[in-house]
N, C-alpha and C positions, 0 to 999 in steps of 0.2 A: 572308557578313549576321549582327549578334552574335542568342541566344539573349536572345527575356526573354517565353519563359514564365515564371518565377520574380522577374520585378516586378513593384512594387505602384504598381494605376491610378493617376491623380490624383488617384481620389474617397477611395484607401483609405489615400493618404496625407496628404488634409485628415484627415481621422477621428483619422492618428493624430499629428499634431499638433496638434487639437484634443485631444486626447486628453492626451500631454505638455504642455500649457497647464493644464489642469482639473485633473490630481490624477488624475483617473482611470483614468489606463496609469501604473503603479511602474518607476523611471529609474534605481533605485540595488540592483539585483537583482541584477549581476554579483558576480563572485569580489573580495573583496578591495576591496570596496567600500566600507569606516566609514577605509581610513588614507589617512593626509596625505601629501599629495610635495615637497620642496623645490627649487627650482629651482637649479639645480648648472649655471657654466657650464667645459665641460671646457679651454679654451684660458685660465683665467686663472690666477695662481699660487693657491696656497695656503696659511696664514701656521704649518699644522701640518705639512709636511709634515716630518719628522723633524726640525726646528731644533729645540736647546736655548737662549732667549733669554738663559735666566738669567744666564748669565754676563755677557752685554754689562750688568745691575747692578750685577756685580761689579766690572766694565771703569769705568762710570759715577762709584762709587763711588772706586778709583782715582782718577778725572780729578778728582774734587771738590776733594782735598785736592792734586793738584798745581796746579788751577787758585789757589784762595785762595791760595796760597804765591805763584806764579808774581804775580799781583794786587798782593800785601803786600811783594816786593820788584820791581820794575817802576814803580808805579804810588801807592808808598808807604802804602795806603791801607787800611784791612780793607771784607771783604768774606762776605757771607752768601749764601753756594750750596747749593742740596739741589737732589739731582737727581728728578727724576718717574718711574714704572716705565715702561719698558719700551713703547713703541707699534707697532702694523702698520697701519698703512693702507695705503687707493689711493694714488697719487701726484697726479690730481686732486685729493682729496680734504684732503691738505693743504695743498697750494697754494690751494685757495680759503681756506684759513684764513689765511692770512698779509692783510699788509693796509700796504699802502703809505704811506713808501720805511718800509724794510725793509732793512738793510745782509744782503745773500745775499750770502758766499762760496761761487764752485765751487769745489771739492778736490780733487787728487787722492789716494788717499792708498794711494801704491805700496809693497806689489805687487799690490792689490788690484786689480779691476779696473772701467771705471765712474768714475765721478764720487760726489761724494760732498755733502753744503751743511754749510755754518758759517752760523746764521743769526745774526746779533746784534740784539737789539732798538732796536731807534732810543733807547728809555730812556737804555742803558747807552751809547754812544754818546758823550750828549752827556753826561751827568752825568764820564764820565771826562774832555771834553774839557774842562770847569767844573773839574775838580779840577786837572786839569795844568797851569789858571791859576792856581790858586789860589785858588779858587772854592769851597763847600759842599759841590757835586757835587751838584747841584739840576737834575731833568730839562727838556727842553721839551715844551710837551702843544700839541691840534691842529693838527699839522700837516699842511699840505695832501698833499695822492698825488700830487701832478704834483714834487715837491720831490724835489729830487736832491742831495747830500751833495757839500759842497764838497772844495778840496783839505785844508785842514783836519781836518773828520771824515773821510777819506779817511784821510789818515793818522793818528788812532786808532785808526781800524777797523782797521789796519795792524799797530799797535801791542797791540790787543787780540787777533788770531789769532795774532800769534807770542806768546804766552803760551798764548795757547787749542790751537793744532796743536807747540808745545809737551807742555802737558798729557798731551792727546791719545797722543802716542807713547809717555809711560812710561806712559800707564794702558794703555799693550796692548800695554805692552812684555813681561806673561809668556807674554805667547800668539803671538804674533804682532808681528815688528819691520817696521813702519809706519813711511814717510817722508811728511809732509804737504806737499801742492805748489802752492800759486796760481792760482788759471788767471784769476778774474775774479773781480771784484765788484761787483754790477749793484742797483736800488734797488729796483724797479719786479719782483712773482712772474711777470708775467706774461710778463716778457721771459725768461724759464729754463725749459728742457726739456734735462733730463738721463733721462728718461724716458718713455715712451707712460701716458699719462691714466690705466684700469686699471692701470698694472705697480705692485706693492705695493713700499713704501719704507719700513726700519723709523727712526722717530724718537724720540733720547731728545736728555730737555728737561732743561733747569737752571735753575729760578728762584734770579735773582740781584737781590740787595741792595745797592749804592751810595753811600755818602757819606750823608745826608740822609731825603732819600726815595724815592729813585728804586729802581726796582725793573721787573725785565723778566726776558726773554728771555733765552735761550743754547740752540740744538735746533744736535745733530749730525744728520748727513741720511745714512741709508745706503739704496742699492739691495736688496731685500732678494735679486734675484741676485746683488748682488758679494758675501754675504755665504753663501749657498748652499755653494761651491765648499770653503772654508773650516768645513764644519759641524761637522765630525771633529774638527778642533783644538779649537773651543766647544767641542763637547761632552765634550771629555775633561777642559777644563781642571774643566769641572762636579762632571764622576767625581771627581778628584782628590782635590779637597776635601771631595766626600765620604765615599770608605773612609778608612778605618787602615785602618793607621798614618798614611797623609799626611795626612788631615782633621788633626791634632794641630798637624803641622806649618804646616799654610795656615791654621790657626786662628790659631796663635802668630803668623805669622808676620803675616795682616788684623788682630789686635789689640794687636799693637804699630807698626805701620802707623799705625794708629784714635790711638798711644796721645799717639806723636808728636808727632801734631799740636793734641793738647790744651795750652790756654793754662794759664800758670803765671806767680805772680806771682813776683819775686826782691828781694830785700831784702839790703843788703852791710851793714855792720854790721860797722863799724872795730874800736867799743870800749865798753865801760860806766861808766859811772858811779854810786858808789851817795851817796843826800845826799840828809837830811830835810827833810819839808818847811817846816821853819820855813827851814835854809837855801835854798831852793832859792824859797822868797814874799820871802826879804831879796833875791834875787839883781836890778841891776843894769845899763842897759846901758855895759859897760863893763870888765863882771869876768871877771876870768877863771878856767880851770878848766884844774885839771894832775889830769894823769891820766896812767898807764905807756904805753904805746902794745907792743901784741900784739904779737908777731912775722908773724900774719898776722890778715888781717879774716874773719870768718865771714858767709858766703852762703846766704840761709834762701830758701825753698822753700812755698811754705804754712803761713806759721813755722813750720818744722825746719828747724835749721842741715843741711845737704847736706854743703857742700865749704869747706875752707881756703883762703883763694887774695888779691894781690895788689890794690895799687889801681893802678891807672897812667890811660896814655889810648892809643886808638887812631884815627888820625885826625880830630883833635880832639875824640873825645868820648870824657869820661867810659867807662873797662872796668875787670873784672874778673877777674885770670887763675885759675883754676884749679889748686889744687897739690894740697892731697888732700883723699881722701873724706870726709867724715864719717860714722858705722855711727849711725843716729836712736839714744836711750834706748826702750826698752820702755818 
């Protein structure tokens, strides 16, 4: 039989409850009563488990450069691409941010385990489609959520993902040799499931502008559990770029890679003729000007003569072949 000597009577319990309610009995007199607590789920993953995601920003910068080059080479159109900061969020939160229809490509990044996503905004799909058939590159708006992509639009998606995959493989090459393999493409975010709803994903978002007004996002989504096994490789890549003397080599390589993407206007001058303003003003249609053709044409970049070259044709296009470099005069 239980010992009831130390139990409170019903009358004492009622008096205690009344005292707590009216404040006559203090309830915050225990140890550490002013400390605040924060709920934590020990079964969930934490993005601060020793992984330095800064290297993904470096990979994304390389990806942007290769993607812009790939778009120009394949689609023959200029693109403005900028990388946002890498984000970590629960999978359910990311899926909730997507709106149908969206080109969601499920991808394997061998040898990394698990699946990743390459998500392409429909505005980009339609802009490339319009540009591909000679249009200005306008996008479509107000699409029904139930709309699916046509076979032609899926073909355009494949062209874009081929550029994307090649750029991604080049961007990852200094850290890990990967091969992108496409498994499927769906338009409805609710139809994909590559992770549990509370599992963390790492999102790389790239704001992309094509054509006259089309603007959308291209997103590469990794499972956090996919990147954890290679975190040592990721961290060593960041440390190598931060330590001397390796930092100088890394900075030089990154600076050169960035400089190589800078656009420079080139002007080729075959020769010059000196004349007075009076003679120039008296010129009429059919007049012929004679001048001595120099041995080589001069190639100017940003107004500075940098090469001597020969004028010719290449694949039905006018071309110049560099012959000798010129040292700019100081």
